[in-house]
Structures are given as C-alpha cells and as structure tokens.
DODO-538697 format. One line per field, with one value per residue (C-alpha): residue in three letters; chain; y, x, z. Coordinates in steps of 0.001 Angstrom, whole numbers. Layout:
N
code <- c(ALA; ...)
unit <- c(A; ...)
y <- c(Y; ...)
x <- c(X; ...)
z <- c(Z; ...)
***
This chain:
58
code <- c(MET; ALA; VAL; PRO; LYS; ARG; ARG; LYS; THR; ARG; SER; LYS; MET; ARG; MET; ARG; ARG; ALA; HIS; TRP; ARG; VAL; SER; PRO; PRO; THR; TYR; SER; SER; CYS; PRO; GLN; CYS; ARG; GLU; PRO; LYS; LEU; PRO; HIS; ARG; VAL; CYS; SER; ASN; CYS; GLY; HIS; TYR; ALA; GLY; ARG; GLN; ALA; VAL; GLU; THR; GLU)
unit <- c(A; A; A; A; A; A; A; A; A; A; A; A; A; A; A; A; A; A; A; A; A; A; A; A; A; A; A; A; A; A; A; A; A; A; A; A; A; A; A; A; A; A; A; A; A; A; A; A; A; A; A; A; A; A; A; A; A; A)
y <- c(115802; 115777; 119069; 119695; 121712; 123117; 124181; 121731; 123040; 123961; 121042; 118536; 119772; 119559; 116002; 115018; 116465; 115011; 112090; 114236; 114140; 113191; 110085; 110063; 108228; 104549; 103545; 100223; 99318; 98551; 94926; 95894; 98767; 98823; 102543; 103677; 104153; 104551; 101197; 100448; 102929; 102752; 103125; 106660; 105478; 102393; 102466; 99027; 97927; 94454; 92769; 94386; 97631; 99915; 103360; 103873; 105728; 106919)
x <- c(110008; 113330; 114140; 117149; 119817; 121449; 120293; 120892; 123674; 122956; 125042; 123298; 119894; 120821; 122249; 119002; 116843; 119062; 116735; 113509; 113578; 110428; 110480; 108699; 105374; 105595; 103394; 102117; 100547; 96859; 96333; 93484; 94867; 98592; 98367; 100403; 98377; 98937; 98659; 95509; 93681; 91098; 92688; 91653; 91904; 89687; 87968; 89034; 90094; 90885; 89755; 86266; 84729; 84640; 83958; 82143; 84264; 83570)
z <- c(145045; 143068; 141472; 139318; 141185; 138001; 134725; 131765; 129578; 125895; 124592; 126990; 126009; 122229; 122725; 124321; 121410; 118732; 118077; 117847; 114036; 112165; 110206; 106724; 106549; 105410; 102452; 101451; 98079; 97723; 96943; 94553; 92517; 93573; 94366; 97383; 100583; 104240; 106176; 108051; 106074; 103187; 99731; 98451; 94867; 94900; 98357; 99424; 102840; 104216; 100978; 100655; 99311; 102270; 100580; 97287; 94847; 91372)
***
C-alpha cells in the first residue's frame, strides 16, 4: 500500500484546503405565496409542495 514518504508542508496543505469554504444556501420562491424557501422542501409559510397542500398550516 502506498504511504507518503514525506510530510506535506504547511503551504501545500493550505493550498489544498483553500476550496473548502461553505457556500450559502440557495433559496427559491414558493409558487403559491412567493416566500423564500429551500428547494425540494415544503414551504414553511403555506405548506405547499409540488403544487399541492402537503402540510396543514394555520
């Protein structure tokens, strides 16, 4: 099995980890109430998903 002969330097390790940043969540608007919601999730405001009432809300 291959094993590294030398330890990775600090700069090489930081170069590799430079792209680990977290991207902000993307939002889409609900077609019923136009509130922002996460894609592929039930709208927390009106309870609709895929054009139908999925969850009863008050």
